Steps between C-alpha positions, in 0.01 A plus 500: 500500500643489859289184559658340194852587615431358844374179336806473273731550809307236689536261210878572477552430874286177473708387216825565687361314802413198284843508340674503834270233653561268205879536506598500864434873533765596252500877400410473133597814298206652301707755323401529145757365262597753231570368160807592292469524121750355271564542121381211292810528276705384792358159447716465183817558717461169689519447875770772534261756360222397740706447822337795673135395411534122529693278764560124528225322692784351704551840659159505636425412865250585777594762769511366850665738762708810520812304603470271197582208733197313389473642149327297237747299313476539116401196293736416215309543181602458138695800371244559229224567759483884588266732688412856425580772760142622435358166602700494834765751586827328619514763775204336674700183548728706731267762661151379569241227521294521179204307371603290201317553176384219277682469174237545232701565186841388382703680238679257270796696382737422220764773471610385158314241305776449247747403781273244657664157537362181657752379755539273802404683833841451627636747237311793660616407851221268617679235710337311781721287719506381858711255701233226463407568137664195357366274769143625432547460132628149536201404705267644224715317240457177684121537503483490119773232479263253673690190407830649612687441170700828556366704201165624366365365173320730255150465661634544850706795397199662336299457830789661697525794248114554536552528882778762456312691218117476503492695171713249320429439128617230262745746338653605827525137622679403180764775574551358842548153361755631233691682761516206756604277207801707371804300456322162470446287190159566332428124486501440870178506705442815699635497865510793733734438812478704816809692380308590175201624691713686760685672214167613339378636830826696573500648151129577527442344157152425612432861553535709179440879517511801275792746537428787523152478636350632830174466689408809708221546760367843428243733645148523346557858379827399327323226319219740399748738351695241319185352351415839376830547338486147343166595340629836389799329325315209362689361201808712592798441712444571875825702503570677182878519526753248620437130563177324394346495854173312553265455789196301598251558788366198669225494761550246772214252539420171686630311200862429431538720191313820587345719226716679250324829469726683255833486313712738306654432163751216488388330819583134520391229757739361750597133555228330684684421827629864531154628456354252755775605748424871453127501532475260799 
């Protein structure tokens, strides 16, 4: 038994040395992360009910030094992308170097299925802008307007739309055509000027999302318990009282869609581009 303990200690020391050698001798914390349980019924209360268990991915960053002078800057993610405290405690962002865990399972969470609406991403606060945005968009527009006529015909506009949205379908393309043609006589040929395209980009008409709907990076034991509850309540509501809450558990794979492991009653698929954004 003493020999086994010595071997374990040597392995721990060797692991620490390898971690330090591979990261510029940074003192990685090996303190075990304790998991905090949360009631499943809170899922029906929306983001407010889960604010202690989940936090926005935009709040995640990598710890760098005690003075925070070189702290890792957070990345601006979409507001519907969340992370579970049990997957990575926010306190580690401020207190210690930690080895990052792979995201294996994502929780697709709909707080109230009956309230779900398909809206432009700008309506949930997704706005991307920069000083040179219009200049870069103009350059892209000119690539598709090869003969410099000042507008995109229908076929050119379709190619442009497919660049913006790789999941584009005929139905979604027809909606874009209708939106960019508003206020024009139906008899005229389709033309999309730069102003039309810029307006669609600003309004995020290309990017349709479900509101309310969230994607949460969760710990494996959370996924295990949730899957057990889904099986236990098969055919019944996930949360008996309150809103018709529904969830899906999706395993991340090399492909673009992942594998949908299980869903609860009332689960509905998301718009293709929103799904692609979340899983990649």
